[in-house]
C-alpha positions in Angstrom: 34.5 173.0 85.1 36.6 172.3 88.2 33.6 172.7 90.4 31.7 170.1 88.3 34.6 167.7 88.6 34.7 168.1 92.4 31.0 167.6 92.6 31.4 164.5 90.5 34.1 163.2 92.8 31.9 163.7 95.8 28.9 162.0 94.2 31.1 159.0 93.2 32.4 158.9 96.8 28.8 158.8 98.1 28.0 156.0 95.6 31.1 154.1 96.9 29.9 154.5 100.5 26.4 153.3 99.5 27.8 150.2 97.9 30.0 149.6 101.0 26.8 149.7 103.1 24.9 147.4 100.7 27.5 144.6 100.4 29.5 143.0 103.2 32.3 142.0 100.7 33.0 145.6 99.9 34.9 147.4 102.7 35.6 151.1 102.8 37.0 153.0 105.8 35.1 156.3 105.8 34.4 159.3 103.6 38.1 160.3 103.1 38.9 156.9 101.7 35.9 157.1 99.5 37.0 160.5 98.2 40.5 159.0 97.5 39.0 156.0 95.8 36.8 158.3 93.7 39.9 160.4 92.7 41.9 157.3 91.8 39.0 155.9 89.8 38.8 159.2 87.9 42.5 159.1 87.1 42.2 155.4 86.1 39.2 156.2 83.9 41.3 158.8 82.1 44.5 156.9 81.7 43.9 153.1 81.9 40.3 152.6 80.8 40.8 153.8 77.2 43.7 151.4 76.8 41.6 148.5 78.1 38.7 149.5 75.8 41.0 149.5 72.8 42.6 146.2 73.7 39.3 144.5 74.3 37.4 146.1 71.4 36.6 142.8 69.6 35.0 141.2 72.7 33.2 144.4 73.5 31.7 144.5 70.1 30.7 140.8 70.3 29.0 141.4 73.7 27.3 144.5 72.4 29.1 146.6 75.0 28.4 144.5 78.0 32.1 143.8 78.4 32.5 147.4 79.5 31.1 146.3 82.9 34.1 144.0 83.2 36.4 146.8 82.4 34.7 149.0 85.1 35.2 146.1 87.5 38.9 145.9 86.5 39.4 149.6 87.1 37.7 149.2 90.5 40.0 146.4 91.4 43.0 148.5 90.3 41.8 151.3 92.6 41.5 149.0 95.6 44.9 147.6 94.9 46.4 151.1 94.9 44.7 152.3 98.0 45.4 149.2 100.2 43.8 148.0 103.3 41.4 150.9 103.8 39.5 149.8 100.6 39.0 146.1 100.1 36.9 144.2 97.6 36.7 140.5 98.5 36.4 139.2 95.0 36.1 139.9 91.3 32.4 138.9 91.3 31.5 141.5 93.9 33.6 144.0 91.9 31.4 143.4 88.9 28.2 143.8 90.9 29.6 146.8 92.7 30.6 148.5 89.4 27.0 148.1 88.1 25.5 149.5 91.3 28.1 152.4 91.5 27.2 153.3 87.9 23.5 153.3 88.7 23.8 155.3 91.9 26.2 157.8 90.3 23.8 158.2 87.3 20.9 158.8 89.7 22.8 161.3 91.9 24.2 163.2 88.9 20.7 163.5 87.4 19.3 164.7 90.8 22.1 167.3 91.1 21.8 168.4 87.5 18.0 168.9 88.0 18.4 170.8 91.2 21.1 173.1 89.7 18.8 173.9 86.8 15.8 174.9 88.7 
């Protein structure tokens, strides 16, 4: 279980680095910072994200779950605020786009790793 969590952290760090390469408004200083950001995002997803989901449940239902993208962007902005100058997102719009791309890349990487571990 711990190994799966560590692999997930590394894959999310790779996704963060990929997004940093794709967008000029998303700055990340190296793999160490990406791992730290991935760890902080994991903690925020455990502690803060459920509270945000409960508080915004009516709008999440009205938007058929699409507001969860905004919540992901908020947690991404929280992470960059906690890390400081080695992880900078230039605006909330890029945070929304980055959260979508990070989710897609992480999903792809997790499915590739899961498939390679099976066979």
